C-alpha positions as CSV (number, residue, x, y, z in Angstrom):
1,M,115.1,64.4,133.0
2,K,115.6,61.4,130.9
3,Q,117.4,59.7,133.8
4,L,114.6,60.4,136.2
5,V,112.0,58.9,133.8
6,Q,114.2,55.8,133.2
7,K,114.7,55.4,137.0
8,L,110.9,55.5,137.5
9,Y,110.3,53.0,134.7
10,S,112.9,50.7,136.2
11,C,112.0,50.7,139.9
12,G,108.7,52.6,140.2
13,E,110.1,55.0,142.8
14,L,111.1,58.7,143.0
15,S,111.4,61.0,145.9
16,Q,109.0,63.9,146.3
17,E,111.9,66.3,145.4
18,E,112.6,64.3,142.2
19,V,108.9,64.3,141.2
20,V,108.7,68.0,141.8
21,H,111.8,68.6,139.8
22,L,110.4,66.4,137.0
23,L,107.1,68.2,136.8
24,H,108.8,71.6,136.9
25,N,111.1,70.8,134.1
26,L,109.1,68.7,131.7
27,G,109.6,70.0,128.1
28,P,108.1,68.6,125.0
29,E,110.9,66.1,124.4
30,S,111.0,64.8,128.0
31,R,107.2,64.6,128.1
32,D,107.2,62.5,125.0
33,E,109.8,60.3,126.6
34,L,107.6,59.9,129.7
35,F,104.6,59.0,127.6
36,R,106.7,56.4,125.7
37,Y,107.9,54.7,128.9
38,A,104.4,54.8,130.4
39,H,103.0,53.1,127.3
40,M,105.7,50.5,127.4
41,K,104.9,49.7,131.0
42,R,101.2,49.4,130.2
43,I,102.0,47.0,127.3
44,E,104.3,45.0,129.6
45,R,101.6,44.6,132.2
46,Y,98.3,44.5,130.3
47,G,99.2,44.3,126.6
48,D,97.0,46.3,124.2
49,K,93.7,45.4,125.9
50,V,91.2,48.1,126.9
51,F,88.7,46.9,129.5
52,M,85.2,48.1,129.1
53,R,83.0,48.7,132.2
54,G,79.3,49.5,132.2
55,L,78.7,52.6,134.3
56,I,75.3,53.1,135.9
57,E,74.8,56.5,137.6
58,F,71.9,55.7,139.8
59,S,71.4,58.8,142.0
60,S,72.3,62.4,141.7
61,F,71.4,63.2,145.4
62,C,74.4,63.9,147.6
63,R,74.7,64.9,151.3
64,Q,78.2,66.4,150.8
65,N,79.1,69.9,149.7
66,C,82.4,69.6,147.7
67,L,83.1,73.0,146.2
68,Y,83.8,71.7,142.7
69,C,80.9,69.3,142.2
70,G,77.6,70.0,140.5
71,L,75.9,67.4,142.7
72,R,76.8,69.2,145.9
73,A,74.0,69.4,148.4
74,S,73.8,73.2,148.3
75,N,73.2,73.3,144.5
76,V,69.5,74.1,144.5
77,A,69.5,74.2,140.7
78,A,70.6,70.6,140.3
79,E,68.0,68.2,138.9
80,R,67.8,65.3,141.3
81,Y,66.8,61.7,140.6
82,R,67.0,58.2,142.1
83,L,66.8,54.9,140.2
84,Q,64.8,52.2,141.9
85,P,66.6,48.9,142.4
86,V,64.5,47.3,139.6
87,Q,65.6,50.1,137.2
88,I,69.2,49.5,138.1
89,L,68.8,45.8,137.4
90,D,67.2,46.6,134.1
91,C,70.3,48.7,133.2
92,C,72.5,45.8,134.2
93,Q,70.4,43.4,132.0
94,E,70.8,45.8,129.0
95,G,74.5,46.0,129.6
96,Y,74.9,42.2,130.0
97,D,73.1,41.7,126.7
98,L,75.6,44.1,125.1
99,G,78.5,42.0,126.4
100,F,79.5,43.9,129.6
101,R,80.9,41.7,132.4
102,T,81.7,44.5,134.9
103,F,79.1,47.0,136.2
104,V,80.0,50.2,138.1
105,L,77.2,51.5,140.3
106,Q,77.9,55.1,141.0
107,S,76.0,57.8,142.9
108,G,76.4,60.8,145.1
109,E,76.4,60.1,148.9
110,D,72.8,59.3,149.0
111,Y,71.7,57.7,152.3
112,W,68.2,57.0,151.0
113,Y,69.9,53.8,149.8
114,T,70.2,52.2,153.2
115,E,72.5,49.3,153.9
116,T,69.6,46.9,153.5
117,I,68.6,48.4,150.1
118,L,72.2,48.3,148.9
119,V,72.9,44.7,150.2
120,D,69.7,43.4,148.5
121,L,70.7,45.2,145.3
122,V,74.2,43.8,145.3
123,R,72.9,40.3,145.9
124,S,70.3,40.6,143.1
125,V,73.0,41.7,140.6
126,K,75.3,38.8,141.6
127,V,72.5,36.2,141.5
128,R,71.2,37.3,138.1
129,F,74.7,37.9,136.6
130,P,77.1,35.5,138.5
131,D,79.9,35.8,135.9
132,T,80.2,39.6,136.3
133,A,82.3,41.9,138.6
134,L,80.4,44.5,140.5
135,T,82.0,47.9,141.4
136,L,80.5,50.3,143.9
137,S,81.2,54.1,143.9
138,I,78.9,55.4,146.6
139,G,81.2,57.4,148.8
140,E,81.8,57.2,152.5
141,R,79.9,54.6,154.7
142,D,80.8,52.9,158.0
143,E,82.9,49.8,158.2
144,E,79.9,47.6,158.9
145,T,78.2,48.7,155.7
146,Y,81.3,48.1,153.6
147,Q,81.7,44.7,155.1
148,S,78.0,43.8,154.5
149,L,78.3,44.9,150.8
150,Y,81.4,42.9,150.3
151,E,79.8,39.8,151.8
152,A,76.8,40.3,149.6
153,G,79.1,40.1,146.5
154,A,80.5,43.5,145.7
155,D,84.0,43.0,144.2
156,R,85.4,46.5,143.9
157,F,85.0,50.0,145.4
158,L,86.0,53.3,143.9
159,L,86.7,56.1,146.3
160,R,89.0,58.8,145.0
161,H,91.2,60.3,147.7
162,E,90.7,63.6,145.8
163,T,93.9,65.2,146.9
164,A,96.8,64.1,149.2
165,S,97.2,67.6,150.5
166,R,95.5,68.0,153.8
167,N,95.1,71.8,153.4
168,L,93.7,71.6,149.9
169,Y,91.4,68.8,150.9
170,K,90.0,70.9,153.8
171,K,89.4,73.9,151.6
172,L,87.5,71.9,148.9
173,H,85.5,69.6,151.2
174,P,84.0,71.7,154.0
175,T,81.7,68.8,155.1
176,M,84.3,66.1,155.0
177,S,87.4,64.8,156.8
178,F,90.8,64.2,155.2
179,D,91.5,61.5,157.8
180,N,88.2,59.7,157.4
181,R,88.7,59.6,153.7
182,R,92.0,57.8,154.1
183,K,90.5,55.6,156.8
184,C,87.7,54.5,154.4
185,L,90.3,53.5,151.8
186,A,92.3,51.5,154.3
187,T,89.1,49.8,155.6
188,L,88.1,48.9,152.1
189,Q,91.5,47.3,151.4
190,R,91.5,45.4,154.7
191,I,88.0,44.0,154.0
192,G,89.3,42.6,150.6
193,Y,87.8,44.9,147.9
194,Q,89.7,45.7,144.8
195,V,90.1,49.4,145.6
196,G,90.3,52.5,143.4
197,A,91.6,55.9,144.5
198,G,92.5,58.9,142.4
199,F,92.5,62.7,142.1
200,M,91.8,65.7,139.9
201,V,94.4,67.8,138.1
202,G,94.2,71.6,137.9
203,L,92.2,72.2,141.1
204,P,92.3,75.8,142.2
205,G,95.2,76.2,144.6
206,Q,96.8,72.9,143.7
207,T,100.6,73.0,143.5
208,V,103.2,70.8,141.9
209,A,104.2,69.6,145.4
210,D,100.5,68.6,145.9
211,L,100.6,66.5,142.7
212,A,103.8,64.9,143.8
213,E,102.1,64.0,147.1
214,D,99.3,62.4,145.2
215,L,101.7,60.1,143.3
216,L,103.6,59.1,146.5
217,Y,100.3,58.4,148.3
218,L,99.2,56.2,145.5
219,R,102.5,54.4,145.5
220,A,102.1,53.7,149.2
221,L,98.4,52.7,148.9
222,N,99.0,50.5,145.9
223,P,95.4,50.5,144.8
224,D,93.9,48.2,142.1
225,M,92.5,51.2,140.2
226,I,93.5,54.8,139.8
227,G,91.1,57.5,138.4
228,I,92.7,60.7,137.3
229,G,90.8,63.5,135.5
230,P,91.0,67.2,134.9
231,F,89.2,69.7,137.1
232,I,86.3,71.1,135.0
233,P,84.2,73.9,136.6
234,H,80.5,73.6,137.0
235,D,78.3,76.8,136.6
236,D,76.4,76.2,139.8
237,T,79.3,75.8,142.2
238,P,81.6,78.3,144.1
239,L,84.4,77.4,141.6
240,R,82.4,78.3,138.5
241,D,84.8,81.1,137.4
242,E,88.0,79.0,137.9
243,S,90.0,77.7,134.9
244,A,89.8,74.1,134.0
245,G,92.8,71.8,134.3
246,S,94.7,71.1,131.1
247,L,94.7,68.0,129.0
248,E,98.5,67.9,128.8
249,D,98.9,68.2,132.6
250,T,96.4,65.4,133.2
251,L,98.1,63.1,130.7
252,V,101.4,63.6,132.4
253,M,99.8,62.5,135.7
254,V,98.2,59.5,134.0
255,A,101.6,58.5,132.7
256,L,103.3,59.0,136.0
257,A,100.6,57.0,137.8
258,R,101.2,54.1,135.4
259,L,104.9,54.1,136.2
260,F,104.4,54.5,140.0
261,V,101.7,51.8,140.2
262,P,102.2,49.6,137.1
263,D,99.7,46.9,138.0
264,A,96.8,49.4,138.4
265,L,93.8,49.7,136.1
266,I,93.6,53.3,134.9
267,P,90.5,54.6,133.1
268,A,90.6,57.1,130.2
269,T,88.0,59.2,131.9
270,T,84.9,60.8,130.5
271,A,86.2,64.2,131.9
272,L,89.2,63.9,129.5
273,G,86.8,63.3,126.6
274,S,84.7,66.2,127.7
275,L,87.8,68.5,127.8
276,D,89.1,67.3,124.4
277,V,87.5,65.3,121.6
278,M,90.5,63.0,121.5
279,G,91.2,63.1,125.2
280,R,90.4,59.5,126.0
281,E,92.3,58.1,123.1
282,R,95.4,60.1,124.1
283,A,95.1,58.8,127.7
284,L,95.0,55.2,126.3
285,K,98.3,55.9,124.6
286,V,100.1,57.1,127.8
287,G,99.1,54.3,130.2
288,A,95.3,54.2,130.6
289,N,93.6,50.9,129.9
290,V,89.9,51.2,130.9
291,V,86.8,53.0,129.5
292,M,83.4,53.2,131.1
293,P,80.5,53.9,128.7
294,N,77.3,54.9,130.3
295,L,74.4,52.4,130.8
296,S,72.2,54.8,132.7
297,P,68.8,55.6,131.2
298,V,69.2,58.4,128.7
299,T,66.4,60.3,130.5
300,V,68.6,60.9,133.6
301,R,72.1,61.2,132.2
302,K,72.2,65.0,131.9
303,K,71.1,65.2,135.5
304,Y,74.3,63.6,136.7
305,A,76.2,66.7,136.0
306,L,79.4,66.8,138.0
307,Y,80.9,69.4,135.7
308,N,80.0,71.5,132.6
309,N,79.7,70.0,129.1
310,K,79.8,66.3,130.0
311,I,79.8,64.1,126.9
312,C,77.8,61.0,126.0
313,T,74.6,62.2,127.7
314,G,72.3,61.6,124.7
315,E,73.5,58.3,123.3
316,E,71.7,55.0,123.8
317,S,73.8,52.3,125.6
318,A,74.4,50.2,122.4
319,E,75.4,53.3,120.4
320,C,77.8,54.4,123.1
321,R,79.4,51.0,123.4
322,H,79.8,50.7,119.6
323,C,81.2,54.2,119.2
324,L,83.8,53.7,121.9
325,E,84.9,50.3,120.5
326,L,85.5,51.9,117.1
327,R,87.5,54.7,118.7
328,I,89.5,52.2,120.7
329,R,90.4,50.2,117.6
330,A,91.3,53.3,115.7
331,A,93.7,54.2,118.5
332,G,95.5,50.9,118.1
333,F,94.0,48.8,120.9
334,F,91.3,46.2,121.2
335,V,88.4,45.9,123.6
336,D,88.2,43.2,126.3
337,M,84.7,42.8,127.7
338,G,85.6,40.4,130.5
339,R,85.8,41.1,134.2
340,G,89.3,42.7,133.7
341,D,90.6,42.2,137.3
342,S,93.7,44.1,138.3
343,L,97.0,42.2,138.2
344,K,97.4,42.9,141.9
345,S,94.2,41.2,142.7
346,V,95.0,38.2,140.5
347,T,98.4,37.9,142.1
348,V,97.1,37.8,145.7
349,K,94.3,35.4,145.1
350,P,94.9,32.0,146.9
């Protein structure tokens, strides 16, 4: 086991059979060794910085029907809201005044926000805050829309691949296409975005072989960002009675992702903090290097309920930022409020 971890640390590659063997046979000692190597790789690439992004969840409407998500279109119990562009800009202004230089605009797949509305919004953000990076996380759109948003000034796009298993993807996403998801990611990369992919750990029906496929897909895609979090059930979804993914399993996948794609930015997700009070800090110690405190209006935060018991829904933005910074320092890292571009994107710039 130690040899496999060392090999991954050295060259960033393992076969699917080797990954499966590693996951099946990780004991406490070999897991600690994996975490140690992942932390070393993170320090090699990014030092002890933790990049802080301002997250704005601007719409809880979604046209899709993913089985695990509280925002799914069929959830009639969901409280829906939409922020108007002026409200989103106000959130950005508040974040900018707090020192944020990256904003992440996230929503369900809400086509009320047309290409024209989104392009105008992106332009407004970049004109008012020209020294910031803007990340979009709005789901699947056509290539023309992606191109227009990039030309308007959007820098990054987050689109989790969700699972690299075609069969599992089909079961969990009855209104979506496995092939189109991958096509969207390829399109975003071709256009020039810094692209984020990622997956959940502990999904019902997920196997070790599926997780190995996720890592190999990420290795081939070589994204700028990788989001990995535990599956946490939501009471108003078909998966309400399923067990949540475990903290330890998720940390293992964060560590492996750091070694497979060493130049990626990897967030310590809110879902990890929702699963365990020290979940985000533990993720930072095994390879993660991004946190995303919430800048959304407090009045709507509880309505953006992807899963049960989501944390940080009642704190003001300044309070949330300050609290996270204290926790990051206590974990042995320091906060970087800059744009925090991925090493891959810095390397390929002309």
